[in-house]
N, C-alpha and C positions, 0 to 999 in steps of 0.2 A: 521596609515599604507596608503598607495592610489595602486589603485588597481595592479596597472602597475607594486608598490613594490613589490606588494605579490607575482606577477609572477616573479618579478626578483631571487629575494631572496627564492623559493623557487622553483627556478630553473625551473616554469610551462611551461615556452618557449622551451623548450627542449624535442623535440622528444624522446618519447620513454623514457621521466625519470622518474625513480621511489618515487617520492615525498614523502621527511614522513610526512605522515597524522598527528600521533598526535600536532609536531609540529608547523606545520601549524594549528590547533586547539588551540594547547593553545596560538598565538598568535591573533588567530581570535579572544576569548574569551579573552583575557587580555583586546585585542584594547576597545570591547563593555564596560566591566566592566568602564574602565579605564570613556568610554564614556559615561556610566547612572552617573557616577560619579564626572562629571564632570555640566550634567544633573542637579543633583539633588545642585551642589554645586551651580552654576545659578542661578536656581528659590531661593536657601536661599537668595541669595545675591536683588535677586528681588522681595523678599518677597512674592512672588507664590509657588501656590501648586503643587511637583511633583507629577501628576497622572500620573493614570494604563495607560489612553489614551496619553501621552508622551510617555510611559513606549513600546507600543503597536507600538508608529512610529517610536523610534532607534529601536524596532526588527528590523522594516522592512524595515529601512534604514540599517539594517544592511544585512537580507535579499538580497537585492537589490545589493551591494556589494557584496556578495554571488557572486552571478549570473557575476555579470558585469568580476568579476577576473576567472568564468568559462569560460564567452567566450572570454580573452582573451589565457588562456593556449591551450596551442596547444596538439591534441589527446581527446581522451574521454572526457566529459564536467564533471564537478566533478556533484556529485550523491546527488544525492536529500535524500542517509544515510549519506554522509557524514553533512549537515545540521541538519539534525532529531540530530545527534550529536550531533552540536551546541549545536543545543537547547536542551539539555538533559541534558549534560555540565556547561551549563554557565547562557541559559535562566531562565533553571525552577526554578534553587537553589537560583537566583537573585530575582525572583517574592515571593516565597515562605518567603521570606528572609524583601523583601519591601511590600510585598502586601498581608500578609499571610489571609489574609479573601478571597480575592478573587481567591488565590493558596487553599484554600480549595473546595473554591463553583465548581471552574474548575476540583480539582481528585474527586470530591465525583460525579461527570458528568460524569467523564471517567469513572469510577469503572461501573455506572449503566451500561451502553454503553458499557463495554467490557462483561457484567454480558449480555445484550441484544441478544450480538453477542453473547458470547457460550451459551444460550437459544436457539437461532433460528439456530445456527448450530447442535445442540444436537439433531432440532425438523427435523430439513431437514436429519441428518445419518439415525433417527429412519422409516423420508417415506420411504428413500432409502434402504432401510432393510426390509422394508413392501413390501416392491414395489417388491426386489427379491423375498421375502418369496412366495409369489404371483405370482409370473411369477413361479417359481421353482413348485406349487401345480397347473399351468393348464397347464404346460408342458405337460405332460400324454395327457390330455383332448384335446389338441390342435393335440398333434402326431397322437390323434385318429383318428381326422374329419381329418385330411391332409389323413388319409391310408385310412378311407373312401369313400373319394373324386374320390384317385385315384381308390380303387378298382370300385367304381362305373363307374367309362372312361374308365380302362382296361374291365371291362363289357360291357360296351355303346360298342366301338372299337367290342369287339369280337361278339358280335348278328351282328354287321354289315356287320361286314367276313363272318359270317356265314350267313346270307340273301343272298351276291352278290353271296355266292357262290353256292348257291341254284339258284339263280337268271341265272347262265352260264348256268348250269347243263340241 
């Protein structure tokens, strides 16, 4: 389906139209799967291998199409989250099926990245907690120093006024 057909079928050219995202994703995902099947069939006929690079190229073209539909849509553009949903529902399962070794590597890297992110978040939370505790411990000292400085200023002002008063007599 061409981008203009998506816009028309899902009434994306109508202002304030709340289109059915599930049906859009179903049609968009099915088109992607059909395209991949056609590419695999063509590669078999030409006696060449359907490679991961060809798969990535097809994903990029589908992504470009998604954003072209978004540009033709009236109102707010399609969201990154909607494309992420397409990717999660259609691309990842297909990748796992067609390229299981690559999929495993990617998933392992993703898990490690998530673990690192969780560790960094925990460390940052601990640093913030320690900083708050330190601030809490330092507050009475800071307040005492401020009070001492204020008292000194008041004492100086009192001496100056007393000196001026003596000088006037």
